[in-house]
mmCIF file as Biopython writes it, N, C-alpha, C and O atoms, coordinates in Angstrom:
data_model
#
loop_
_atom_site.group_PDB
_atom_site.id
_atom_site.type_symbol
_atom_site.label_atom_id
_atom_site.label_alt_id
_atom_site.label_comp_id
_atom_site.label_asym_id
_atom_site.label_entity_id
_atom_site.label_seq_id
_atom_site.pdbx_PDB_ins_code
_atom_site.Cartn_x
_atom_site.Cartn_y
_atom_site.Cartn_z
_atom_site.occupancy
_atom_site.B_iso_or_equiv
_atom_site.auth_seq_id
_atom_site.auth_asym_id
_atom_site.pdbx_PDB_model_num
ATOM 1   N N  . MET A ? 1  ? 0.824   -1.201 0.000   1.0 0.0 1  A 1 
ATOM 2   C CA . MET A ? 1  ? 0.000   0.000  0.000   1.0 0.0 1  A 1 
ATOM 3   C C  . MET A ? 1  ? 0.864   1.261  0.000   1.0 0.0 1  A 1 
ATOM 4   O O  . MET A ? 1  ? 0.528   2.240  -0.665  1.0 0.0 1  A 1 
ATOM 5   N N  . ASN A ? 2  ? 1.972   1.243  0.739   1.0 0.0 2  A 1 
ATOM 6   C CA . ASN A ? 2  ? 2.839   2.417  0.773   1.0 0.0 2  A 1 
ATOM 7   C C  . ASN A ? 2  ? 3.400   2.744  -0.600  1.0 0.0 2  A 1 
ATOM 8   O O  . ASN A ? 2  ? 3.601   3.916  -0.917  1.0 0.0 2  A 1 
ATOM 9   N N  . GLN A ? 3  ? 3.656   1.732  -1.421  1.0 0.0 3  A 1 
ATOM 10  C CA . GLN A ? 3  ? 4.174   1.971  -2.772  1.0 0.0 3  A 1 
ATOM 11  C C  . GLN A ? 3  ? 3.126   2.680  -3.628  1.0 0.0 3  A 1 
ATOM 12  O O  . GLN A ? 3  ? 3.455   3.544  -4.440  1.0 0.0 3  A 1 
ATOM 13  N N  . ILE A ? 4  ? 1.887   2.311  -3.439  1.0 0.0 4  A 1 
ATOM 14  C CA . ILE A ? 4  ? 0.805   2.965  -4.184  1.0 0.0 4  A 1 
ATOM 15  C C  . ILE A ? 4  ? 0.717   4.429  -3.775  1.0 0.0 4  A 1 
ATOM 16  O O  . ILE A ? 4  ? 0.605   5.309  -4.628  1.0 0.0 4  A 1 
ATOM 17  N N  . ILE A ? 5  ? 0.767   4.690  -2.478  1.0 0.0 5  A 1 
ATOM 18  C CA . ILE A ? 5  ? 0.692   6.067  -1.980  1.0 0.0 5  A 1 
ATOM 19  C C  . ILE A ? 5  ? 1.871   6.878  -2.488  1.0 0.0 5  A 1 
ATOM 20  O O  . ILE A ? 5  ? 1.694   8.010  -2.937  1.0 0.0 5  A 1 
ATOM 21  N N  . GLU A ? 6  ? 3.065   6.319  -2.424  1.0 0.0 6  A 1 
ATOM 22  C CA . GLU A ? 6  ? 4.246   7.028  -2.909  1.0 0.0 6  A 1 
ATOM 23  C C  . GLU A ? 6  ? 4.137   7.309  -4.412  1.0 0.0 6  A 1 
ATOM 24  O O  . GLU A ? 6  ? 4.513   8.388  -4.872  1.0 0.0 6  A 1 
ATOM 25  N N  . GLY A ? 7  ? 3.629   6.349  -5.165  1.0 0.0 7  A 1 
ATOM 26  C CA . GLY A ? 7  ? 3.431   6.545  -6.595  1.0 0.0 7  A 1 
ATOM 27  C C  . GLY A ? 7  ? 2.440   7.657  -6.888  1.0 0.0 7  A 1 
ATOM 28  O O  . GLY A ? 7  ? 2.666   8.485  -7.770  1.0 0.0 7  A 1 
ATOM 29  N N  . MET A ? 8  ? 1.335   7.673  -6.140  1.0 0.0 8  A 1 
ATOM 30  C CA . MET A ? 8  ? 0.327   8.724  -6.317  1.0 0.0 8  A 1 
ATOM 31  C C  . MET A ? 8  ? 0.911   10.089 -5.969  1.0 0.0 8  A 1 
ATOM 32  O O  . MET A ? 8  ? 0.658   11.070 -6.669  1.0 0.0 8  A 1 
ATOM 33  N N  . LEU A ? 9  ? 1.684   10.156 -4.899  1.0 0.0 9  A 1 
ATOM 34  C CA . LEU A ? 9  ? 2.301   11.428 -4.520  1.0 0.0 9  A 1 
ATOM 35  C C  . LEU A ? 9  ? 3.252   11.922 -5.595  1.0 0.0 9  A 1 
ATOM 36  O O  . LEU A ? 9  ? 3.307   13.119 -5.878  1.0 0.0 9  A 1 
ATOM 37  N N  . THR A ? 10 ? 3.995   11.014 -6.189  1.0 0.0 10 A 1 
ATOM 38  C CA . THR A ? 10 ? 4.906   11.383 -7.271  1.0 0.0 10 A 1 
ATOM 39  C C  . THR A ? 10 ? 4.127   11.945 -8.454  1.0 0.0 10 A 1 
ATOM 40  O O  . THR A ? 10 ? 4.510   12.962 -9.032  1.0 0.0 10 A 1 
ATOM 41  N N  . ILE A ? 11 ? 3.045   11.285 -8.806  1.0 0.0 11 A 1 
ATOM 42  C CA . ILE A ? 11 ? 2.226   11.734 -9.928  1.0 0.0 11 A 1 
ATOM 43  C C  . ILE A ? 11 ? 1.613   13.103 -9.628  1.0 0.0 11 A 1 
ATOM 44  O O  . ILE A ? 11 ? 1.703   14.019 -10.445 1.0 0.0 11 A 1 
ATOM 45  N N  . VAL A ? 12 ? 0.992   13.238 -8.459  1.0 0.0 12 A 1 
ATOM 46  C CA . VAL A ? 12 ? 0.312   14.492 -8.110  1.0 0.0 12 A 1 
ATOM 47  C C  . VAL A ? 12 ? 1.309   15.640 -8.002  1.0 0.0 12 A 1 
ATOM 48  O O  . VAL A ? 12 ? 1.020   16.752 -8.446  1.0 0.0 12 A 1 
ATOM 49  N N  . SER A ? 13 ? 2.472   15.388 -7.422  1.0 0.0 13 A 1 
ATOM 50  C CA . SER A ? 13 ? 3.462   16.465 -7.286  1.0 0.0 13 A 1 
ATOM 51  C C  . SER A ? 13 ? 4.007   16.901 -8.646  1.0 0.0 13 A 1 
ATOM 52  O O  . SER A ? 13 ? 4.520   18.014 -8.767  1.0 0.0 13 A 1 
ATOM 53  N N  . GLY A ? 14 ? 3.911   16.063 -9.656  1.0 0.0 14 A 1 
ATOM 54  C CA . GLY A ? 14 ? 4.359   16.409 -10.995 1.0 0.0 14 A 1 
ATOM 55  C C  . GLY A ? 14 ? 3.343   17.190 -11.805 1.0 0.0 14 A 1 
ATOM 56  O O  . GLY A ? 14 ? 3.653   17.666 -12.897 1.0 0.0 14 A 1 
ATOM 57  N N  . LEU A ? 15 ? 2.134   17.326 -11.282 1.0 0.0 15 A 1 
ATOM 58  C CA . LEU A ? 15 ? 1.098   18.066 -11.999 1.0 0.0 15 A 1 
ATOM 59  C C  . LEU A ? 15 ? 1.330   19.563 -11.897 1.0 0.0 15 A 1 
ATOM 60  O O  . LEU A ? 15 ? 1.915   20.043 -10.926 1.0 0.0 15 A 1 
ATOM 61  N N  . LYS A ? 16 ? 0.876   20.291 -12.889 1.0 0.0 16 A 1 
ATOM 62  C CA . LYS A ? 16 ? 0.898   21.743 -12.830 1.0 0.0 16 A 1 
ATOM 63  C C  . LYS A ? 16 ? -0.142  22.183 -11.808 1.0 0.0 16 A 1 
ATOM 64  O O  . LYS A ? 16 ? -1.048  21.422 -11.468 1.0 0.0 16 A 1 
ATOM 65  N N  . LYS A ? 17 ? -0.009  23.411 -11.322 1.0 0.0 17 A 1 
ATOM 66  C CA . LYS A ? 17 ? -0.897  23.903 -10.267 1.0 0.0 17 A 1 
ATOM 67  C C  . LYS A ? 17 ? -2.376  23.768 -10.643 1.0 0.0 17 A 1 
ATOM 68  O O  . LYS A ? 17 ? -3.190  23.326 -9.832  1.0 0.0 17 A 1 
ATOM 69  N N  . LYS A ? 18 ? -2.714  24.148 -11.869 1.0 0.0 18 A 1 
ATOM 70  C CA . LYS A ? 18 ? -4.109  24.073 -12.332 1.0 0.0 18 A 1 
ATOM 71  C C  . LYS A ? 18 ? -4.583  22.616 -12.380 1.0 0.0 18 A 1 
ATOM 72  O O  . LYS A ? 18 ? -5.708  22.313 -11.984 1.0 0.0 18 A 1 
ATOM 73  N N  . GLU A ? 19 ? -3.732  21.731 -12.858 1.0 0.0 19 A 1 
ATOM 74  C CA . GLU A ? 19 ? -4.084  20.305 -12.930 1.0 0.0 19 A 1 
ATOM 75  C C  . GLU A ? 19 ? -4.247  19.711 -11.529 1.0 0.0 19 A 1 
ATOM 76  O O  . GLU A ? 19 ? -5.154  18.915 -11.284 1.0 0.0 19 A 1 
ATOM 77  N N  . ARG A ? 20 ? -3.359  20.108 -10.615 1.0 0.0 20 A 1 
ATOM 78  C CA . ARG A ? 20 ? -3.440  19.611 -9.240  1.0 0.0 20 A 1 
ATOM 79  C C  . ARG A ? 20 ? -4.734  20.076 -8.573  1.0 0.0 20 A 1 
ATOM 80  O O  . ARG A ? 20 ? -5.388  19.307 -7.868  1.0 0.0 20 A 1 
ATOM 81  N N  . ARG A ? 21 ? -5.098  21.344 -8.800  1.0 0.0 21 A 1 
ATOM 82  C CA . ARG A ? 21 ? -6.345  21.860 -8.218  1.0 0.0 21 A 1 
ATOM 83  C C  . ARG A ? 21 ? -7.549  21.114 -8.794  1.0 0.0 21 A 1 
ATOM 84  O O  . ARG A ? 21 ? -8.483  20.780 -8.065  1.0 0.0 21 A 1 
ATOM 85  N N  . GLU A ? 22 ? -7.525  20.852 -10.112 1.0 0.0 22 A 1 
ATOM 86  C CA . GLU A ? 22 ? -8.620  20.112 -10.742 1.0 0.0 22 A 1 
ATOM 87  C C  . GLU A ? 22 ? -8.703  18.693 -10.167 1.0 0.0 22 A 1 
ATOM 88  O O  . GLU A ? 22 ? -9.789  18.191 -9.879  1.0 0.0 22 A 1 
ATOM 89  N N  . PHE A ? 23 ? -7.545  18.061 -10.008 1.0 0.0 23 A 1 
ATOM 90  C CA . PHE A ? 23 ? -7.512  16.708 -9.437  1.0 0.0 23 A 1 
ATOM 91  C C  . PHE A ? 23 ? -8.106  16.698 -8.028  1.0 0.0 23 A 1 
ATOM 92  O O  . PHE A ? 23 ? -8.933  15.847 -7.702  1.0 0.0 23 A 1 
ATOM 93  N N  . LEU A ? 24 ? -7.679  17.645 -7.202  1.0 0.0 24 A 1 
ATOM 94  C CA . LEU A ? 24 ? -8.197  17.702 -5.824  1.0 0.0 24 A 1 
ATOM 95  C C  . LEU A ? 24 ? -9.695  17.998 -5.804  1.0 0.0 24 A 1 
ATOM 96  O O  . LEU A ? 24 ? -10.436 17.427 -5.005  1.0 0.0 24 A 1 
ATOM 97  N N  . THR A ? 25 ? -10.132 18.888 -6.681  1.0 0.0 25 A 1 
ATOM 98  C CA . THR A ? 25 ? -11.554 19.220 -6.746  1.0 0.0 25 A 1 
ATOM 99  C C  . THR A ? 25 ? -12.377 17.990 -7.119  1.0 0.0 25 A 1 
ATOM 100 O O  . THR A ? 25 ? -13.409 17.716 -6.506  1.0 0.0 25 A 1 
ATOM 101 N N  . ARG A ? 26 ? -11.920 17.259 -8.118  1.0 0.0 26 A 1 
ATOM 102 C CA . ARG A ? 26 ? -12.654 16.062 -8.544  1.0 0.0 26 A 1 
ATOM 103 C C  . ARG A ? 26 ? -12.615 14.978 -7.468  1.0 0.0 26 A 1 
ATOM 104 O O  . ARG A ? 26 ? -13.591 14.253 -7.276  1.0 0.0 26 A 1 
ATOM 105 N N  . LEU A ? 27 ? -11.495 14.871 -6.775  1.0 0.0 27 A 1 
ATOM 106 C CA . LEU A ? 27 ? -11.385 13.894 -5.695  1.0 0.0 27 A 1 
ATOM 107 C C  . LEU A ? 27 ? -12.362 14.233 -4.569  1.0 0.0 27 A 1 
ATOM 108 O O  . LEU A ? 27 ? -13.012 13.346 -4.016  1.0 0.0 27 A 1 
ATOM 109 N N  . ILE A ? 28 ? -12.460 15.507 -4.238  1.0 0.0 28 A 1 
ATOM 110 C CA . ILE A ? 28 ? -13.365 15.943 -3.171  1.0 0.0 28 A 1 
ATOM 111 C C  . ILE A ? 28 ? -14.822 15.753 -3.565  1.0 0.0 28 A 1 
ATOM 112 O O  . ILE A ? 28 ? -15.624 15.284 -2.758  1.0 0.0 28 A 1 
ATOM 113 N N  . THR A ? 29 ? -15.174 16.112 -4.797  1.0 0.0 29 A 1 
ATOM 114 C CA . THR A ? 29 ? -16.576 16.056 -5.222  1.0 0.0 29 A 1 
ATOM 115 C C  . THR A ? 29 ? -17.028 14.665 -5.652  1.0 0.0 29 A 1 
ATOM 116 O O  . THR A ? 29 ? -18.218 14.451 -5.884  1.0 0.0 29 A 1 
ATOM 117 N N  . SER A ? 30 ? -16.106 13.721 -5.762  1.0 0.0 30 A 1 
ATOM 118 C CA . SER A ? 30 ? -16.464 12.379 -6.238  1.0 0.0 30 A 1 
ATOM 119 C C  . SER A ? 30 ? -17.263 11.566 -5.222  1.0 0.0 30 A 1 
ATOM 120 O O  . SER A ? 30 ? -17.965 10.624 -5.588  1.0 0.0 30 A 1 
ATOM 121 N N  . GLY A ? 31 ? -17.155 11.930 -3.958  1.0 0.0 31 A 1 
ATOM 122 C CA . GLY A ? 31 ? -17.892 11.189 -2.931  1.0 0.0 31 A 1 
ATOM 123 C C  . GLY A ? 31 ? -17.145 9.998  -2.359  1.0 0.0 31 A 1 
ATOM 124 O O  . GLY A ? 31 ? -17.700 9.260  -1.546  1.0 0.0 31 A 1 
ATOM 125 N N  . VAL A ? 32 ? -15.894 9.792  -2.767  1.0 0.0 32 A 1 
ATOM 126 C CA . VAL A ? 32 ? -15.140 8.642  -2.247  1.0 0.0 32 A 1 
ATOM 127 C C  . VAL A ? 32 ? -14.434 8.948  -0.936  1.0 0.0 32 A 1 
ATOM 128 O O  . VAL A ? 32 ? -13.957 8.038  -0.257  1.0 0.0 32 A 1 
ATOM 129 N N  . LEU A ? 33 ? -14.364 10.231 -0.575  1.0 0.0 33 A 1 
ATOM 130 C CA . LEU A ? 33 ? -13.692 10.624 0.656   1.0 0.0 33 A 1 
ATOM 131 C C  . LEU A ? 33 ? -14.697 10.994 1.742   1.0 0.0 33 A 1 
ATOM 132 O O  . LEU A ? 33 ? -15.785 11.491 1.454   1.0 0.0 33 A 1 
ATOM 133 N N  . SER A ? 34 ? -14.318 10.744 2.994   1.0 0.0 34 A 1 
ATOM 134 C CA . SER A ? 34 ? -15.156 11.182 4.104   1.0 0.0 34 A 1 
ATOM 135 C C  . SER A ? 34 ? -15.050 12.706 4.227   1.0 0.0 34 A 1 
ATOM 136 O O  . SER A ? 34 ? -14.164 13.319 3.631   1.0 0.0 34 A 1 
ATOM 137 N N  . GLU A ? 35 ? -15.935 13.298 4.983   1.0 0.0 35 A 1 
ATOM 138 C CA . GLU A ? 35 ? -15.906 14.749 5.174   1.0 0.0 35 A 1 
ATOM 139 C C  . GLU A ? 35 ? -14.591 15.186 5.820   1.0 0.0 35 A 1 
ATOM 140 O O  . GLU A ? 35 ? -14.038 16.220 5.446   1.0 0.0 35 A 1 
ATOM 141 N N  . ASP A ? 36 ? -14.089 14.421 6.775   1.0 0.0 36 A 1 
ATOM 142 C CA . ASP A ? 36 ? -12.813 14.746 7.418   1.0 0.0 36 A 1 
ATOM 143 C C  . ASP A ? 36 ? -11.665 14.692 6.415   1.0 0.0 36 A 1 
ATOM 144 O O  . ASP A ? 36 ? -10.789 15.557 6.429   1.0 0.0 36 A 1 
ATOM 145 N N  . GLU A ? 37 ? -11.664 13.684 5.548   1.0 0.0 37 A 1 
ATOM 146 C CA . GLU A ? 37 ? -10.617 13.579 4.528   1.0 0.0 37 A 1 
ATOM 147 C C  . GLU A ? 37 ? -10.685 14.750 3.549   1.0 0.0 37 A 1 
ATOM 148 O O  . GLU A ? 37 ? -9.654  15.254 3.104   1.0 0.0 37 A 1 
ATOM 149 N N  . GLN A ? 38 ? -11.898 15.178 3.219   1.0 0.0 38 A 1 
ATOM 150 C CA . GLN A ? 38 ? -12.073 16.330 2.338   1.0 0.0 38 A 1 
ATOM 151 C C  . GLN A ? 38 ? -11.514 17.579 3.002   1.0 0.0 38 A 1 
ATOM 152 O O  . GLN A ? 38 ? -10.821 18.374 2.368   1.0 0.0 38 A 1 
ATOM 153 N N  . ASP A ? 39 ? -11.821 17.746 4.286   1.0 0.0 39 A 1 
ATOM 154 C CA . ASP A ? 39 ? -11.317 18.908 5.023   1.0 0.0 39 A 1 
ATOM 155 C C  . ASP A ? 39 ? -9.793  18.932 5.027   1.0 0.0 39 A 1 
ATOM 156 O O  . ASP A ? 39 ? -9.186  19.984 4.831   1.0 0.0 39 A 1 
ATOM 157 N N  . ILE A ? 40 ? -9.179  17.783 5.249   1.0 0.0 40 A 1 
ATOM 158 C CA . ILE A ? 40 ? -7.716  17.699 5.269   1.0 0.0 40 A 1 
ATOM 159 C C  . ILE A ? 40 ? -7.139  18.105 3.919   1.0 0.0 40 A 1 
ATOM 160 O O  . ILE A ? 40 ? -6.153  18.839 3.860   1.0 0.0 40 A 1 
ATOM 161 N N  . LEU A ? 41 ? -7.745  17.634 2.843   1.0 0.0 41 A 1 
ATOM 162 C CA . LEU A ? 41 ? -7.263  17.995 1.503   1.0 0.0 41 A 1 
ATOM 163 C C  . LEU A ? 41 ? -7.354  19.501 1.268   1.0 0.0 41 A 1 
ATOM 164 O O  . LEU A ? 41 ? -6.426  20.106 0.730   1.0 0.0 41 A 1 
ATOM 165 N N  . VAL A ? 42 ? -8.459  20.095 1.668   1.0 0.0 42 A 1 
ATOM 166 C CA . VAL A ? 42 ? -8.638  21.534 1.475   1.0 0.0 42 A 1 
ATOM 167 C C  . VAL A ? 42 ? -7.607  22.303 2.305   1.0 0.0 42 A 1 
ATOM 168 O O  . VAL A ? 42 ? -6.980  23.237 1.805   1.0 0.0 42 A 1 
ATOM 169 N N  . ILE A ? 43 ? -7.436  21.920 3.548   1.0 0.0 43 A 1 
ATOM 170 C CA . ILE A ? 43 ? -6.473  22.595 4.422   1.0 0.0 43 A 1 
ATOM 171 C C  . ILE A ? 43 ? -5.065  22.497 3.843   1.0 0.0 43 A 1 
ATOM 172 O O  . ILE A ? 43 ? -4.353  23.497 3.754   1.0 0.0 43 A 1 
ATOM 173 N N  . GLU A ? 44 ? -4.673  21.300 3.455   1.0 0.0 44 A 1 
ATOM 174 C CA . GLU A ? 44 ? -3.320  21.108 2.923   1.0 0.0 44 A 1 
ATOM 175 C C  . GLU A ? 44 ? -3.113  21.845 1.602   1.0 0.0 44 A 1 
ATOM 176 O O  . GLU A ? 44 ? -2.029  22.373 1.351   1.0 0.0 44 A 1 
ATOM 177 N N  . SER A ? 45 ? -4.137  21.885 0.763   1.0 0.0 45 A 1 
ATOM 178 C CA . SER A ? 45 ? -3.975  22.545 -0.530  1.0 0.0 45 A 1 
ATOM 179 C C  . SER A ? 45 ? -3.905  24.062 -0.391  1.0 0.0 45 A 1 
ATOM 180 O O  . SER A ? 45 ? -3.394  24.741 -1.282  1.0 0.0 45 A 1 
ATOM 181 N N  . ARG A ? 46 ? -4.414  24.603 0.721   1.0 0.0 46 A 1 
ATOM 182 C CA . ARG A ? 46 ? -4.420  26.053 0.913   1.0 0.0 46 A 1 
ATOM 183 C C  . ARG A ? 46 ? -3.390  26.518 1.939   1.0 0.0 46 A 1 
ATOM 184 O O  . ARG A ? 46 ? -3.356  27.694 2.300   1.0 0.0 46 A 1 
ATOM 185 N N  . ARG A ? 47 ? -2.554  25.598 2.407   1.0 0.0 47 A 1 
ATOM 186 C CA . ARG A ? 47 ? -1.606  25.900 3.479   1.0 0.0 47 A 1 
ATOM 187 C C  . ARG A ? 47 ? -0.715  27.111 3.192   1.0 0.0 47 A 1 
ATOM 188 O O  . ARG A ? 47 ? -0.427  27.867 4.120   1.0 0.0 47 A 1 
ATOM 189 N N  . GLY A ? 48 ? -0.277  27.327 1.984   1.0 0.0 48 A 1 
ATOM 190 C CA . GLY A ? 48 ? 0.640   28.417 1.669   1.0 0.0 48 A 1 
ATOM 191 C C  . GLY A ? 48 ? -0.022  29.762 1.419   1.0 0.0 48 A 1 
ATOM 192 O O  . GLY A ? 48 ? 0.670   30.752 1.179   1.0 0.0 48 A 1 
ATOM 193 N N  . GLU A ? 49 ? -1.335  29.817 1.471   1.0 0.0 49 A 1 
ATOM 194 C CA . GLU A ? 49 ? -2.033  31.067 1.184   1.0 0.0 49 A 1 
ATOM 195 C C  . GLU A ? 49 ? -1.879  32.062 2.333   1.0 0.0 49 A 1 
ATOM 196 O O  . GLU A ? 49 ? -1.678  31.665 3.481   1.0 0.0 49 A 1 
ATOM 197 N N  . PRO A ? 50 ? -1.975  33.358 2.019   1.0 0.0 50 A 1 
ATOM 198 C CA . PRO A ? 50 ? -1.864  34.363 3.076   1.0 0.0 50 A 1 
ATOM 199 C C  . PRO A ? 50 ? -2.997  34.224 4.097   1.0 0.0 50 A 1 
ATOM 200 O O  . PRO A ? 50 ? -4.097  33.776 3.773   1.0 0.0 50 A 1 
ATOM 201 N N  . THR A ? 51 ? -2.702  34.614 5.315   1.0 0.0 51 A 1 
ATOM 202 C CA . THR A ? 51 ? -3.694  34.549 6.386   1.0 0.0 51 A 1 
ATOM 203 C C  . THR A ? 51 ? -3.949  35.943 6.935   1.0 0.0 51 A 1 
ATOM 204 O O  . THR A ? 51 ? -3.250  36.898 6.595   1.0 0.0 51 A 1 
ATOM 205 N N  . ARG A ? 52 ? -4.966  36.047 7.793   1.0 0.0 52 A 1 
ATOM 206 C CA . ARG A ? 52 ? -5.245  37.304 8.485   1.0 0.0 52 A 1 
ATOM 207 C C  . ARG A ? 52 ? -5.788  36.978 9.867   1.0 0.0 52 A 1 
ATOM 208 O O  . ARG A ? 52 ? -6.362  35.910 10.076  1.0 0.0 52 A 1 
ATOM 209 N N  . PRO A ? 53 ? -5.611  37.886 10.802  1.0 0.0 53 A 1 
ATOM 210 C CA . PRO A ? 53 ? -6.106  37.642 12.157  1.0 0.0 53 A 1 
ATOM 211 C C  . PRO A ? 53 ? -7.632  37.537 12.192  1.0 0.0 53 A 1 
ATOM 212 O O  . PRO A ? 53 ? -8.329  38.173 11.401  1.0 0.0 53 A 1 
ATOM 213 N N  . LEU A ? 54 ? -8.133  36.726 13.117  1.0 0.0 54 A 1 
ATOM 214 C CA . LEU A ? 54 ? -9.579  36.512 13.244  1.0 0.0 54 A 1 
ATOM 215 C C  . LEU A ? 54 ? -10.319 37.818 13.478  1.0 0.0 54 A 1 
ATOM 216 O O  . LEU A ? 54 ? -11.377 38.034 12.886  1.0 0.0 54 A 1 
ATOM 217 N N  . ASP A ? 55 ? -9.790  38.701 14.330  1.0 0.0 55 A 1 
ATOM 218 C CA . ASP A ? 55 ? -10.501 39.947 14.632  1.0 0.0 55 A 1 
ATOM 219 C C  . ASP A ? 55 ? -10.687 40.817 13.387  1.0 0.0 55 A 1 
ATOM 220 O O  . ASP A ? 55 ? -11.713 41.483 13.248  1.0 0.0 55 A 1 
ATOM 221 N N  . LYS A ? 56 ? -9.705  40.818 12.482  1.0 0.0 56 A 1 
ATOM 222 C CA . LYS A ? 56 ? -9.860  41.577 11.231  1.0 0.0 56 A 1 
ATOM 223 C C  . LYS A ? 56 ? -10.928 40.942 10.342  1.0 0.0 56 A 1 
ATOM 224 O O  . LYS A ? 56 ? -11.703 41.649 9.698   1.0 0.0 56 A 1 
ATOM 225 N N  . PHE A ? 57 ? -10.968 39.621 10.308  1.0 0.0 57 A 1 
ATOM 226 C CA . PHE A ? 57 ? -11.985 38.919 9.526   1.0 0.0 57 A 1 
ATOM 227 C C  . PHE A ? 57 ? -13.376 39.231 10.075  1.0 0.0 57 A 1 
ATOM 228 O O  . PHE A ? 57 ? -14.299 39.511 9.309   1.0 0.0 57 A 1 
ATOM 229 N N  . VAL A ? 58 ? -13.527 39.183 11.400  1.0 0.0 58 A 1 
ATOM 230 C CA . VAL A ? 58 ? -14.826 39.458 12.027  1.0 0.0 58 A 1 
ATOM 231 C C  . VAL A ? 58 ? -15.268 40.879 11.721  1.0 0.0 58 A 1 
ATOM 232 O O  . VAL A ? 58 ? -16.433 41.102 11.390  1.0 0.0 58 A 1 
ATOM 233 N N  . LYS A ? 59 ? -14.358 41.851 11.825  1.0 0.0 59 A 1 
ATOM 234 C CA . LYS A ? 59 ? -14.700 43.244 11.511  1.0 0.0 59 A 1 
ATOM 235 C C  . LYS A ? 59 ? -15.170 43.377 10.066  1.0 0.0 59 A 1 
ATOM 236 O O  . LYS A ? 59 ? -16.142 44.076 9.780   1.0 0.0 59 A 1 
ATOM 237 N N  . GLU A ? 60 ? -14.473 42.704 9.164   1.0 0.0 60 A 1 
ATOM 238 C CA . GLU A ? 60 ? -14.845 42.755 7.747   1.0 0.0 60 A 1 
ATOM 239 C C  . GLU A ? 60 ? -16.233 42.160 7.518   1.0 0.0 60 A 1 
ATOM 240 O O  . GLU A ? 60 ? -17.031 42.718 6.765   1.0 0.0 60 A 1 
ATOM 241 N N  . MET A ? 61 ? -16.520 41.043 8.160   1.0 0.0 61 A 1 
ATOM 242 C CA . MET A ? 61 ? -17.829 40.398 8.012   1.0 0.0 61 A 1 
ATOM 243 C C  . MET A ? 61 ? -18.934 41.264 8.618   1.0 0.0 61 A 1 
ATOM 244 O O  . MET A ? 61 ? -20.035 41.331 8.072   1.0 0.0 61 A 1 
ATOM 245 N N  . ARG A ? 62 ? -18.649 41.922 9.736   1.0 0.0 62 A 1 
ATOM 246 C CA . ARG A ? 62 ? -19.639 42.829 10.329  1.0 0.0 62 A 1 
ATOM 247 C C  . ARG A ? 62 ? -19.904 44.008 9.399   1.0 0.0 62 A 1 
ATOM 248 O O  . ARG A ? 62 ? -21.048 44.425 9.222   1.0 0.0 62 A 1 
ATOM 249 N N  . LYS A ? 63 ? -18.843 44.536 8.811   1.0 0.0 63 A 1 
ATOM 250 C CA . LYS A ? 63 ? -18.979 45.667 7.891   1.0 0.0 63 A 1 
ATOM 251 C C  . LYS A ? 63 ? -19.840 45.285 6.683   1.0 0.0 63 A 1 
ATOM 252 O O  . LYS A ? 63 ? -20.627 46.094 6.190   1.0 0.0 63 A 1 
ATOM 253 N N  . LYS A ? 64 ? -19.684 44.059 6.220   1.0 0.0 64 A 1 
ATOM 254 C CA . LYS A ? 64 ? -20.470 43.565 5.075   1.0 0.0 64 A 1 
ATOM 255 C C  . LYS A ? 64 ? -21.890 43.178 5.482   1.0 0.0 64 A 1 
ATOM 256 O O  . LYS A ? 64 ? -22.726 42.897 4.624   1.0 0.0 64 A 1 
ATOM 257 N N  . GLY A ? 65 ? -22.169 43.162 6.795   1.0 0.0 65 A 1 
ATOM 258 C CA . GLY A ? 65 ? -23.507 42.796 7.273   1.0 0.0 65 A 1 
ATOM 259 C C  . GLY A ? 65 ? -23.717 41.301 7.405   1.0 0.0 65 A 1 
ATOM 260 O O  . GLY A ? 65 ? -24.852 40.844 7.548   1.0 0.0 65 A 1 
ATOM 261 N N  . CYS A ? 66 ? -22.646 40.537 7.358   1.0 0.0 66 A 1 
ATOM 262 C CA . CYS A ? 66 ? -22.754 39.073 7.501   1.0 0.0 66 A 1 
ATOM 263 C C  . CYS A ? 66 ? -22.778 38.639 8.957   1.0 0.0 66 A 1 
ATOM 264 O O  . CYS A ? 66 ? -23.206 37.526 9.263   1.0 0.0 66 A 1 
ATOM 265 N N  . LEU A ? 67 ? -22.327 39.501 9.857   1.0 0.0 67 A 1 
ATOM 266 C CA . LEU A ? 67 ? -22.322 39.216 11.301  1.0 0.0 67 A 1 
ATOM 267 C C  . LEU A ? 67 ? -22.897 40.407 12.046  1.0 0.0 67 A 1 
ATOM 268 O O  . LEU A ? 67 ? -22.899 41.530 11.542  1.0 0.0 67 A 1 
ATOM 269 N N  . ARG A ? 68 ? -23.378 40.152 13.236  1.0 0.0 68 A 1 
ATOM 270 C CA . ARG A ? 68 ? -23.877 41.246 14.073  1.0 0.0 68 A 1 
ATOM 271 C C  . ARG A ? 68 ? -22.811 41.718 15.007  1.0 0.0 68 A 1 
ATOM 272 O O  . ARG A ? 68 ? -23.041 42.636 15.793  1.0 0.0 68 A 1 
#
């Protein structure tokens, strides 16, 4: 089983960013993964994105009228 996982990782890491995102999207929407597994994929795929403090996010949502 580890050889299969290593092979898949090699293939996925060789994909271009757009192809990798499409692969992850199709994997998530296919229904073969549990909700927790889907969450892990989303978290890992977005790990390098910029972040912001929670209080700034809350202020922004309040300003937009999404929160009270």
